[in-house]
C-alpha positions in Angstrom: -11.3 12.2 11.7 -9.7 9.6 9.5 -6.0 9.6 8.9 -4.7 9.7 5.4 -3.0 6.3 5.6 -6.3 4.8 6.9 -8.2 6.2 3.9 -5.5 4.9 1.5 -5.8 1.4 3.0 -9.6 1.4 2.7 -9.3 2.6 -0.9 -6.9 -0.2 -1.8 -9.1 -2.8 -0.1 -12.3 -1.6 -1.8 -10.5 -1.3 -5.2 -9.3 -4.9 -4.9 -12.8 -6.2 -4.0 -16.0 -6.6 -5.9 -17.7 -4.0 -3.7 -19.2 -1.2 -5.7 -20.2 1.1 -2.8 -18.8 1.5 0.7 -19.7 3.8 3.6 -18.0 4.2 7.0 -18.9 6.6 9.7 -16.8 6.8 12.9 -17.1 9.6 15.5 -18.9 12.0 13.1 -16.3 11.5 10.3 -17.8 9.8 7.3 -16.1 8.2 4.3 -18.2 7.2 1.3 -16.7 5.5 -1.7 -18.4 4.4 -5.0 -16.8 2.6 -7.8 -17.9 3.4 -11.3 -16.7 2.8 -14.9 -14.3 5.8 -14.5 -13.0 4.3 -11.2 -13.5 7.6 -9.3 -13.7 7.5 -5.5 -15.0 10.4 -3.4 -14.1 10.9 0.3 -16.1 13.1 2.5 -15.7 14.5 6.0 -18.1 16.7 8.0 -17.6 20.5 7.4 -16.9 21.2 11.1 -13.6 19.3 10.8 -10.6 20.3 8.8 -10.8 19.0 5.2 -8.9 15.9 4.3 -5.9 16.5 1.9 -6.3 14.9 -1.5 -5.3 11.2 -1.5 -4.1 9.6 -4.7 -3.8 6.0 -5.8 -2.3 4.5 -8.9 -5.4 2.6 -9.9 -8.1 5.2 -9.1 -8.1 9.0 -8.8 -9.3 10.2 -5.4 -10.4 13.6 -4.2 -11.7 15.1 -0.9 -15.0 16.9 -0.7 -17.0 18.2 2.3 -20.1 16.1 3.2 -22.5 19.0 2.6 -21.0 20.2 -0.7 -23.1 19.3 -3.8 -20.4 20.1 -6.4 -18.4 17.0 -7.5 -14.8 16.9 -6.4 -12.1 16.9 -9.2 -10.0 13.8 -9.5 -6.4 14.0 -8.5 -3.6 12.6 -10.7 -1.7 9.6 -9.3 1.8 10.3 -8.2 4.6 9.4 -10.6 7.1 6.9 -9.2 10.6 8.2 -8.5 13.2 7.2 -11.0 15.1 4.2 -9.9 18.8 4.8 -9.2 19.5 1.1 -9.5 19.8 -0.8 -12.7 17.2 -3.5 -12.2 17.9 -5.5 -15.3 20.3 -7.9 -13.7 18.6 -8.0 -10.2 16.2 -10.6 -8.9 12.9 -9.3 -7.5 11.4 -10.9 -4.5 7.7 -10.5 -5.0 4.7 -10.8 -2.7 2.9 -14.1 -3.2 -0.4 -12.6 -2.0 -2.3 -9.4 -1.2 -1.7 -8.3 2.4 0.2 -6.0 4.7 4.0 -6.0 4.5 6.1 -6.1 7.7 9.9 -5.9 7.8 10.3 -7.3 11.3 8.8 -10.3 13.2 7.0 -7.9 15.7 6.9 -4.2 16.5 10.1 -3.0 18.1 12.2 -5.9 16.8 14.9 -5.3 14.1 14.1 -5.9 10.5 14.7 -9.3 9.0 17.0 -7.7 6.3 18.4 -4.4 5.4 19.9 -3.2 2.1 23.4 -4.6 2.0 22.5 -7.9 3.9 23.5 -11.2 2.4 20.6 -13.7 2.0 20.2 -17.4 1.1 17.2 -19.1 -0.6 15.6 -20.1 2.8 16.3 -16.8 4.6 13.1 -15.1 5.8 13.1 -11.5 4.5 9.7 -10.2 5.6 6.2 -11.1 6.6 3.0 -10.5 4.6 -0.2 -10.5 6.8 -3.3 -11.7 5.0 -6.6 -12.3 7.0 -4.8 -12.3 10.3 -2.3 -15.0 9.1 1.4 -14.0 9.1 3.2 -15.5 6.1 7.0 -15.6 6.2 8.5 -14.6 2.8 11.8 -16.2 1.9 14.6 -14.8 -0.3 14.4 -17.6 -3.0 18.0 -16.8 -4.1 21.5 -16.3 -2.7 22.7 -12.8 -3.0 22.8 -9.3 -1.5 19.7 -7.2 -0.8 20.2 -4.1 -2.9 17.0 -2.2 -2.2 13.8 -2.6 0.0 11.0 -1.4 -2.2 8.1 -1.3 0.3 7.5 0.6 3.5 6.8 -1.2 6.8 3.0 -1.6 7.2 2.2 -0.9 3.6 -0.5 -2.9 1.7 1.0 -5.0 -1.0 -0.5 -6.6 -4.1 0.0 -10.1 -5.5 3.2 -10.1 -7.5 4.4 -6.7 -6.3 8.2 -6.5 -6.0 9.3 -6.2 -2.3 13.1 -6.4 -2.6 15.8 -6.2 -5.2 18.5 -8.8 -4.8 21.9 -9.0 -6.6 22.3 -12.7 -7.2 25.6 -14.4 -6.4 
């Protein structure tokens, strides 16, 4: 059975690609995704397994449906982002220069490059973004204090997506 985070990663990758239809079957669990003008993606699992909870993505509604069911699944609304407790107008955003997977530390089990409250300089490495098996170190670009980490470790990030908020010095 597929885990929710695995399905989310597949959805994001398919959504970013020019692929219109995708099908994956592993150990009897099957995921089929089709892009259309409405950007609806359907995920299916065999009936003998527990149904997958609905998965939502900002760009495309997603719903779970059993493999044998003929009725279309209803799209699920994307979650609304939580209100930011920080005034971002005077903060510098460190953004991802590419699509990839965000990592806070140099390797599993090691401490994160930076935490909220840490001081950074323009050449200080703050994270890694992995793209196509290449690990790209992302630098702070400014001197200041990390106010907030905006991305979870292991999360897929988009080009230009804010990763950190920095209060410039």
